[in-house]
DONU-570290 format. One record per residue: residue number from 1; x, y, z of N, C-alpha, C in turn. Coordinates in pm, whole numbers, padded with zeros to 5 digits. Example, Ala and Ser with C-alpha at 12.3 -4.5 7.8 and 13.67 -1.06 7.14 Angstrom:
2
[1,[01319,-00569,00780],[01230,-00450,00780],[01320,-00330,00780]] [2,[01285,-00225,00708],[01367,-00106,00714],[01290,00003,00787]] 
***
This chain:
245
[1,[-01809,02990,-01483],[-01740,02880,-01550],[-01650,02804,-01452]] [2,[-01576,02880,-01371],[-01487,02819,-01273],[-01565,02736,-01172]] [3,[-01681,02787,-01130],[-01764,02715,-01035],[-01816,02584,-01095]] [4,[-01852,02587,-01223],[-01899,02465,-01290],[-01788,02362,-01299]] [5,[-01668,02409,-01332],[-01554,02319,-01343],[-01523,02255,-01207]] [6,[-01526,02336,-01101],[-01500,02285,-00967],[-01604,02181,-00927]] [7,[-01731,02208,-00962],[-01838,02115,-00930],[-01820,01983,-01004]] [8,[-01777,01993,-01131],[-01755,01871,-01209],[-01642,01788,-01150]] [9,[-01533,01855,-01112],[-01417,01783,-01058],[-01449,01711,-00928]] [10,[-01553,01757,-00859],[-01593,01693,-00734],[-01710,01596,-00754]] [11,[-01748,01573,-00879],[-01863,01489,-00907],[-01824,01342,-00917]] [12,[-01923,01255,-00907],[-01899,01111,-00922],[-01852,01078,-01062]] [13,[-01902,01151,-01161],[-01861,01127,-01299],[-01712,01152,-01314]] [14,[-01662,01262,-01257],[-01519,01292,-01266],[-01435,01186,-01197]] [15,[-01483,01137,-01083],[-01411,01031,-01012],[-01406,00905,-01098]] [16,[-01518,00871,-01161],[-01523,00752,-01245],[-01430,00765,-01365]] [17,[-01429,00881,-01429],[-01342,00903,-01543],[-01195,00898,-01499]] [18,[-01166,00962,-01387],[-01029,00961,-01335],[-00983,00821,-01301]] [19,[-01069,00741,-01238],[-01033,00604,-01200],[-01007,00519,-01324]] [20,[-01091,00533,-01426],[-01071,00458,-01550],[-00939,00496,-01616]] [21,[-00906,00625,-01612],[-00781,00671,-01672],[-00661,00614,-01597]] [22,[-00669,00610,-01464],[-00561,00554,-01383],[-00542,00406,-01415]] [23,[-00651,00332,-01418],[-00643,00188,-01447],[-00585,00163,-01586]] [24,[-00626,00244,-01684],[-00575,00230,-01820],[-00425,00259,-01823]] [25,[-00381,00361,-01751],[-00239,00396,-01750],[-00157,00286,-01683]] [26,[-00209,00229,-01575],[-00138,00120,-01507],[-00119,00002,-01603]] [27,[-00223,-00031,-01677],[-00212,-00141,-01773],[-00113,-00108,-01884]] [28,[-00113,00017,-01931],[-00019,00058,-02034],[00125,00040,-01987]] [29,[00153,00087,-01867],[00288,00073,-01813],[00323,-00074,-01792]] [30,[00228,-00148,-01739],[00252,-00290,-01709],[00288,-00369,-01834]] [31,[00210,-00353,-01941],[00228,-00438,-02058],[00328,-00383,-02160]] [32,[00369,-00258,-02145],[00469,-00203,-02236],[00610,-00209,-02177]] [33,[00622,-00260,-02056],[00751,-00260,-01987],[00798,-00402,-01959]] [34,[00927,-00416,-01933],[00986,-00545,-01894],[00999,-00547,-01743]] [35,[00943,-00653,-01680],[00940,-00660,-01535],[01014,-00784,-01485]] [36,[01084,-00766,-01377],[01151,-00877,-01309],[01082,-00897,-01174]] [37,[01045,-01020,-01144],[00980,-01053,-01017],[01079,-01126,-00928]] [38,[01102,-01071,-00810],[01195,-01130,-00714],[01124,-01160,-00583]] [39,[01167,-01266,-00518],[01111,-01299,-00387],[00975,-01365,-00390]] [40,[00933,-01418,-00505],[00800,-01479,-00513],[00788,-01603,-00426]] [41,[00904,-01657,-00382],[00899,-01774,-00294],[00842,-01741,-00156]] [42,[00835,-01613,-00123],[00780,-01575,00008],[00627,-01582,00014]] [43,[00554,-01522,-00081],[00408,-01534,-00074],[00355,-01666,-00127]] [44,[00432,-01735,-00213],[00381,-01855,-00281],[00325,-01961,-00186]] [45,[00395,-01998,-00077],[00339,-02101,00012],[00208,-02060,00077]] [46,[00194,-01931,00106],[00069,-01883,00167],[-00045,-01893,00068]] [47,[-00019,-01854,-00058],[-00121,-01865,-00161],[-00160,-02010,-00185]] [48,[-00060,-02097,-00190],[-00086,-02238,-00218],[-00169,-02304,-00108]] [49,[-00143,-02267,00016],[-00212,-02327,00130],[-00335,-02250,00173]] [50,[-00360,-02135,00109],[-00475,-02055,00147],[-00460,-01988,00282]] [51,[-00336,-01956,00321],[-00311,-01889,00449],[-00302,-01738,00426]] [52,[-00381,-01660,00493],[-00382,-01515,00470],[-00261,-01446,00530]] [53,[-00232,-01327,00478],[-00128,-01241,00533],[-00161,-01097,00495]] [54,[-00088,-01006,00556],[-00101,-00863,00523],[00017,-00823,00437]] [55,[-00009,-00764,00322],[00096,-00708,00238],[00120,-00563,00279]] [56,[00247,-00526,00295],[00282,-00388,00332],[00369,-00327,00224]] [57,[00332,-00210,00176],[00418,-00132,00087],[00392,00015,00111]] [58,[00486,00098,00076],[00473,00241,00104],[00373,00308,00011]] [59,[00311,00414,00061],[00207,00486,-00013],[00260,00538,-00147]] [60,[00384,00579,-00151],[00442,00631,-00274],[00460,00528,-00384]] [61,[00446,00399,-00350],[00461,00291,-00448],[00327,00226,-00480]] [62,[00221,00300,-00462],[00087,00244,-00476],[00050,00211,-00620]] [63,[00095,00291,-00716],[00038,00287,-00850],[00045,00150,-00917]] [64,[00161,00085,-00915],[00178,-00039,-00990],[00158,-00165,-00907]] [65,[00139,-00151,-00778],[00129,-00270,-00695],[00013,-00363,-00728]] [66,[-00102,-00312,-00778],[-00210,-00406,-00811],[-00170,-00513,-00911]] [67,[-00077,-00482,-01001],[-00040,-00579,-01103],[00055,-00686,-01049]] [68,[00106,-00669,-00927],[00197,-00767,-00869],[00120,-00881,-00801]] [69,[-00009,-00862,-00780],[-00087,-00961,-00707],[-00124,-01077,-00798]] [70,[-00074,-01196,-00763],[-00101,-01314,-00845],[-00177,-01421,-00768]] [71,[-00214,-01392,-00644],[-00290,-01488,-00566],[-00431,-01505,-00621]] [72,[-00491,-01619,-00596],[-00624,-01646,-00648],[-00733,-01613,-00548]] [73,[-00697,-01583,-00425],[-00796,-01551,-00323],[-00822,-01401,-00319]] [74,[-00937,-01363,-00264],[-00972,-01221,-00260],[-00870,-01138,-00182]] [75,[-00846,-01017,-00228],[-00755,-00925,-00160],[-00821,-00788,-00156]] [76,[-00800,-00719,-00044],[-00854,-00583,-00028],[-00742,-00492,00020]] [77,[-00751,-00365,-00017],[-00652,-00266,00024],[-00720,-00162,00112]] [78,[-00650,-00118,00216],[-00702,-00015,00305],[-00686,00121,00238]] [79,[-00798,00191,00221],[-00801,00319,00152],[-00866,00423,00244]] [80,[-00815,00545,00243],[-00870,00650,00328],[-01011,00688,00283]] [81,[-01084,00757,00371],[-01218,00802,00339],[-01218,00937,00267]] [82,[-01099,00991,00241],[-01087,01117,00169],[-01136,01100,00026]] [83,[-01165,01212,-00042],[-01213,01208,-00180],[-01114,01135,-00271]] [84,[-00984,01152,-00248],[-00885,01081,-00328],[-00899,00931,-00311]] [85,[-00941,00889,-00192],[-00960,00748,-00167],[-01067,00686,-00254]] [86,[-01170,00762,-00286],[-01276,00712,-00373],[-01223,00683,-00513]] [87,[-01138,00772,-00564],[-01079,00750,-00695],[-00991,00624,-00694]] [88,[-00909,00610,-00589],[-00822,00493,-00579],[-00905,00366,-00567]] [89,[-01012,00371,-00487],[-01096,00253,-00470],[-01155,00207,-00603]] [90,[-01203,00302,-00682],[-01261,00267,-00812],[-01154,00212,-00907]] [91,[-01035,00269,-00902],[-00927,00220,-00987],[-00888,00077,-00948]] [92,[-00885,00050,-00818],[-00849,-00084,-00770],[-00951,-00189,-00815]] [93,[-01076,-00149,-00821],[-01180,-00244,-00860],[-01159,-00297,-01001]] [94,[-01088,-00220,-01084],[-01059,-00265,-01220],[-00965,-00385,-01221]] [95,[-00896,-00407,-01110],[-00803,-00521,-01098],[-00858,-00625,-01001]] [96,[-00988,-00621,-00977],[-01055,-00716,-00886],[-00998,-00709,-00745]] [97,[-00959,-00590,-00704],[-00910,-00568,-00568],[-01016,-00491,-00491]] [98,[-01056,-00546,-00379],[-01155,-00481,-00296],[-01092,-00372,-00211]] [99,[-01174,-00297,-00140],[-01124,-00189,-00057],[-01189,-00193,00081]] [100,[-01114,-00146,00178],[-01163,-00122,00313],[-01141,00026,00339]] [101,[-01247,00099,00370],[-01237,00243,00384],[-01213,00282,00529]] [102,[-01113,00365,00551],[-01081,00412,00685],[-00943,00471,00686]] [103,[-00909,00542,00793],[-00777,00601,00806],[-00745,00620,00953]] [104,[-00626,00673,00979],[-00581,00687,01116],[-00664,00788,01193]] [105,[-00679,00764,01322],[-00744,00860,01410],[-00643,00966,01448]] [106,[-00677,01094,01425],[-00585,01203,01454],[-00656,01308,01539]] [107,[-00578,01366,01628],[-00631,01472,01716],[-00756,01427,01791]] [108,[-00756,01297,01826],[-00866,01244,01904],[-00991,01215,01825]] [109,[-00987,01232,01695],[-01104,01207,01611],[-01083,01080,01531]] [110,[-01176,00987,01543],[-01168,00861,01471],[-01227,00878,01332]] [111,[-01144,00868,01230],[-01191,00882,01092],[-01210,00746,01027]] [112,[-01280,00658,01099],[-01306,00526,01044],[-01201,00425,01080]] [113,[-01105,00461,01165],[-00995,00370,01197],[-01041,00246,01270]] [114,[-01129,00262,01370],[-01176,00147,01446],[-01255,00051,01361]] [115,[-01345,00103,01279],[-01425,00018,01191],[-01336,-00051,01088]] [116,[-01235,00022,01038],[-01144,-00036,00939],[-01064,-00151,00999]] [117,[-01018,-00132,01123],[-00941,-00238,01189],[-01027,-00363,01206]] [118,[-01151,-00346,01246],[-01240,-00462,01262],[-01265,-00531,01128]] [119,[-01280,-00451,01022],[-01303,-00509,00889],[-01180,-00585,00841]] [120,[-01062,-00530,00867],[-00938,-00597,00826],[-00927,-00733,00894]] [121,[-00945,-00735,01025],[-00934,-00860,01101],[-01038,-00961,01055]] [122,[-01160,-00915,01031],[-01266,-01005,00986],[-01230,-01070,00853]] [123,[-01182,-00991,00759],[-01149,-01047,00627],[-01032,-01143,00634]] [124,[-00933,-01111,00717],[-00820,-01202,00732],[-00864,-01334,00794]] [125,[-00951,-01328,00892],[-01000,-01449,00957],[-01088,-01532,00863]] [126,[-01142,-01468,00761],[-01221,-01539,00661],[-01133,-01600,00552]] [127,[-01002,-01582,00565],[-00909,-01639,00468],[-00874,-01549,00353]] [128,[-00917,-01421,00359],[-00883,-01326,00254],[-00749,-01259,00286]] [129,[-00701,-01180,00192],[-00574,-01110,00207],[-00599,-00960,00210]] [130,[-00512,-00890,00282],[-00529,-00746,00298],[-00396,-00676,00270]] [131,[-00405,-00560,00207],[-00288,-00478,00177],[-00300,-00345,00250]] [132,[-00192,-00302,00314],[-00191,-00177,00391],[-00067,-00097,00356]] [133,[-00082,00034,00340],[00033,00123,00330],[00057,00181,00470]] [134,[00160,00136,00541],[00177,00173,00682],[00204,00321,00706]] [135,[00237,00396,00601],[00259,00540,00618],[00140,00623,00568]] [136,[00035,00556,00524],[-00080,00629,00473],[-00181,00659,00581]] [137,[-00276,00752,00550],[-00289,00821,00423],[-00217,00954,00414]] [138,[-00156,01002,00524],[-00096,01136,00524],[00047,01140,00574]] [139,[00109,01027,00596],[00248,01025,00638],[00267,01025,00787]] [140,[00389,01043,00832],[00507,01083,00755],[00557,00972,00662]] [141,[00622,01014,00554],[00665,00926,00447],[00758,00815,00497]] [142,[00721,00692,00460],[00805,00574,00484],[00835,00555,00632]] [143,[00737,00591,00716],[00743,00566,00859],[00618,00485,00897]] [144,[00638,00368,00952],[00526,00277,00977],[00452,00311,01104]] [145,[00320,00323,01093],[00235,00337,01209],[00211,00203,01274]] [146,[00145,00202,01388],[00126,00078,01463],[00002,00001,01419]] [147,[-00083,00062,01336],[-00207,-00004,01298],[-00187,-00136,01227]] [148,[-00086,-00144,01142],[-00063,-00268,01068],[-00023,-00381,01161]] [149,[00052,-00348,01265],[00092,-00449,01363],[-00028,-00492,01447]] [150,[-00111,-00396,01486],[-00231,-00428,01563],[-00321,-00525,01486]] [151,[-00339,-00499,01356],[-00423,-00586,01274],[-00362,-00725,01262]] [152,[-00231,-00732,01239],[-00164,-00862,01224],[-00172,-00943,01352]] [153,[-00157,-00878,01466],[-00164,-00950,01594],[-00305,-01000,01624]] [154,[-00403,-00918,01598],[-00541,-00959,01625],[-00583,-01074,01535]] [155,[-00540,-01071,01408],[-00578,-01175,01312],[-00481,-01293,01314]] [156,[-00367,-01276,01385],[-00265,-01381,01395],[-00212,-01421,01258]] [157,[-00170,-01321,01182],[-00113,-01343,01050],[00019,-01267,01039]] [158,[00109,-01308,00949],[00234,-01235,00928],[00215,-01116,00834]] [159,[00317,-01034,00828],[00321,-00920,00736],[00429,-00946,00632]] [160,[00394,-00934,00504],[00491,-00950,00397],[00517,-00815,00330]] [161,[00640,-00763,00339],[00672,-00636,00272],[00685,-00656,00122]] [162,[00654,-00552,00046],[00664,-00558,-00099],[00701,-00419,-00152]] [163,[00763,-00416,-00269],[00803,-00288,-00328],[00817,-00305,-00479]] [164,[00808,-00193,-00549],[00840,-00193,-00691],[00924,-00069,-00721]] [165,[00998,-00076,-00831],[01076,00038,-00879],[01088,00028,-01030]] [166,[01120,00141,-01094],[01135,00144,-01239],[01259,00226,-01276]] [167,[01307,00201,-01397],[01428,00270,-01442],[01399,00413,-01486]] [168,[01279,00439,-01536],[01241,00572,-01581],[01116,00614,-01507]] [169,[01125,00728,-01440],[01014,00765,-01352],[01011,00915,-01328]] [170,[00900,00960,-01274],[00888,01094,-01218],[00855,01080,-01071]] [171,[00925,01151,-00987],[00898,01150,-00843],[00820,01277,-00810]] [172,[00696,01261,-00771],[00612,01377,-00740],[00662,01450,-00616]] [173,[00624,01574,-00603],[00664,01653,-00486],[00565,01640,-00372]] [174,[00479,01541,-00378],[00382,01516,-00273],[00452,01464,-00147]] [175,[00378,01458,-00037],[00438,01416,00090],[00499,01277,00082]] [176,[00441,01189,-00003],[00488,01051,-00012],[00591,01028,-00123]] [177,[00626,01137,-00196],[00717,01125,-00311],[00666,01016,-00406]] [178,[00541,01033,-00447],[00472,00932,-00528],[00547,00905,-00657]] [179,[00567,00777,-00685],[00641,00735,-00804],[00545,00719,-00922]] [180,[00573,00792,-01031],[00496,00780,-01155],[00588,00720,-01262]] [181,[00571,00592,-01294],[00657,00528,-01395],[00613,00563,-01536]] [182,[00709,00575,-01626],[00677,00599,-01766],[00652,00467,-01837]] [183,[00571,00469,-01943],[00553,00347,-02024],[00684,00307,-02093]] [184,[00685,00187,-02149],[00802,00134,-02222],[00926,00144,-02132]] [185,[00919,00078,-02021],[01013,00094,-01912],[01077,-00040,-01876]] [186,[01156,-00037,-01772],[01212,-00158,-01710],[01187,-00147,-01561]] [187,[01129,-00252,-01503],[01095,-00242,-01362],[01117,-00372,-01287]] [188,[01102,-00365,-01155],[01119,-00481,-01070],[01014,-00478,-00959]] [189,[00958,-00594,-00931],[00873,-00616,-00814],[00950,-00705,-00718]] [190,[00949,-00671,-00590],[01018,-00752,-00490],[00926,-00783,-00374]] [191,[00922,-00910,-00336],[00856,-00954,-00214],[00963,-00980,-00108]] [192,[00937,-00939,00015],[01027,-00967,00125],[00980,-01084,00208]] [193,[01066,-01130,00298],[01034,-01243,00385],[00924,-01206,00484]] [194,[00841,-01301,00524],[00734,-01274,00621],[00790,-01220,00753]] [195,[00719,-01127,00811],[00757,-01069,00940],[00655,-01112,01043]] [196,[00702,-01186,01143],[00615,-01234,01251],[00613,-01129,01361]] [197,[00496,-01076,01392],[00485,-00972,01496],[00403,-01022,01615]] [198,[00397,-01154,01632],[00308,-01212,01733],[00369,-01217,01872]] [199,[00499,-01189,01886],[00565,-01197,02016],[00506,-01095,02112]] [200,[00438,-01142,02215],[00372,-01053,02310],[00472,-00973,02394]] [201,[00596,-01021,02404],[00697,-00950,02482],[00757,-00833,02405]] [202,[00734,-00828,02276],[00781,-00716,02193],[00672,-00610,02189]] [203,[00707,-00487,02217],[00608,-00380,02214],[00558,-00359,02071]] [204,[00439,-00301,02059],[00382,-00276,01927],[00466,-00175,01850]] [205,[00529,-00083,01922],[00617,00016,01858],[00743,-00050,01803]] [206,[00798,-00145,01879],[00917,-00216,01832],[00886,-00299,01709]] [207,[00770,-00364,01708],[00730,-00443,01593],[00709,-00354,01471]] [208,[00648,-00237,01490],[00629,-00144,01379],[00763,-00097,01324]] [209,[00862,-00080,01411],[00994,-00039,01367],[01058,-00147,01281]] [210,[01038,-00274,01318],[01092,-00383,01237],[01028,-00386,01098]] [211,[00898,-00364,01094],[00829,-00358,00964],[00883,-00242,00881]] [212,[00899,-00127,00944],[00951,-00009,00875],[01090,-00033,00820]] [213,[01178,-00090,00900],[01315,-00114,00857],[01321,-00212,00740]] [214,[01244,-00320,00751],[01244,-00420,00644],[01190,-00362,00514]] [215,[01085,-00283,00525],[01023,-00225,00406],[01113,-00120,00343]] [216,[01183,-00043,00424],[01276,00056,00368],[01395,-00011,00300]] [217,[01444,-00119,00358],[01554,-00192,00292],[01509,-00249,00158]] [218,[01390,-00306,00156],[01338,-00368,00034],[01314,-00262,-00074]] [219,[01258,-00150,-00037],[01229,-00044,-00134],[01357,00016,-00189]] [220,[01457,00036,-00101],[01586,00088,-00147],[01654,-00010,-00242]] [221,[01642,-00139,-00214],[01701,-00240,-00302],[01634,-00239,-00439]] [222,[01502,-00223,-00442],[01431,-00216,-00569],[01479,-00096,-00651]] [223,[01496,00019,-00586],[01546,00138,-00656],[01687,00115,-00711]] [224,[01771,00055,-00630],[01910,00031,-00675],[01914,-00064,-00795]] [225,[01829,-00165,-00794],[01826,-00260,-00906],[01783,-00192,-01036]] [226,[01713,-00081,-01025],[01668,-00007,-01143],[01757,00114,-01171]] [227,[01868,00125,-01101],[01961,00235,-01125],[01916,00368,-01072]] [228,[01827,00368,-00972],[01775,00491,-00915],[01829,00514,-00774]] [229,[01840,00641,-00737],[01871,00674,-00599],[01748,00646,-00513]] [230,[01765,00577,-00400],[01649,00548,-00315],[01583,00675,-00263]] [231,[01451,00671,-00255],[01377,00779,-00192],[01398,00769,-00041]] [232,[01429,00881,00022],[01459,00881,00165],[01331,00897,00248]] [233,[01325,00830,00364],[01210,00850,00454],[01207,00993,00507]] [234,[01091,01035,00551],[01076,01167,00611],[01149,01173,00745]] [235,[01182,01294,00787],[01243,01311,00918],[01146,01264,01026]] [236,[01202,01210,01131],[01119,01158,01239],[01051,01272,01314]] [237,[00931,01241,01364],[00855,01337,01442],[00836,01282,01583]] [238,[00813,01372,01676],[00802,01331,01816],[00683,01238,01839]] [239,[00572,01264,01769],[00451,01183,01788],[00428,01095,01668]] [240,[00535,01032,01621],[00532,00963,01494],[00443,00839,01492]] [241,[00441,00762,01598],[00367,00637,01598],[00217,00661,01608]] [242,[00154,00666,01492],[00008,00683,01486],[-00051,00560,01422]] [243,[-00166,00521,01467],[-00232,00405,01408],[-00269,00435,01265]] [244,[-00247,00338,01177],[-00280,00356,01036],[-00399,00271,00995]] [245,[-00471,00220,01091],[-00589,00141,01058],[-00690,00153,01170]] 
***
């Protein structure tokens, strides 16, 4: 019996059921709660002129971010090739959000990172929009890798930080402190000012640090506006700067 259950949980049917459940829950939270949108003046000119950009938000704030997208042009999110990534990809498709599959190269092994970077740049150059979680898919939490900066420089587009928070939530004990908002809630979506990382005299690590700092400030502000204590970034590691795309 246990073997059958394990096989089912790893099946495509289970992934499809799980993705549908996630999408349904996101809609329930979205439409049963009161939301405040701040900073919409930052992405609006890009949407109006059809100029692409990369949206950056932390992995722990993934759940409700699809509902913040109001642009009319295609958008894709970078998702890992792990089994969990398949569930997320299917859930995103319910909101007409495409996916790019790949993750950071670790221990000298490329897990789709090079192909993902090329796909990101190609879509941006075609006028589409891309969303990246700079600390995904495995952390460290709220620490930006250099992949997002590499993609922005190659495609010559800015990075716009974004965050959401809610007044009633559960913070998971996962590495990213994943936020699970309750229905019938009060929440806020915040867009930050565009971050230009095109300066060739600035190292890629310095640019990633600027993205990290801006995104952490924005996320902490969203939590404060909802009466929550901000989630703290993970402790720094010696080899922290890893490509995330």
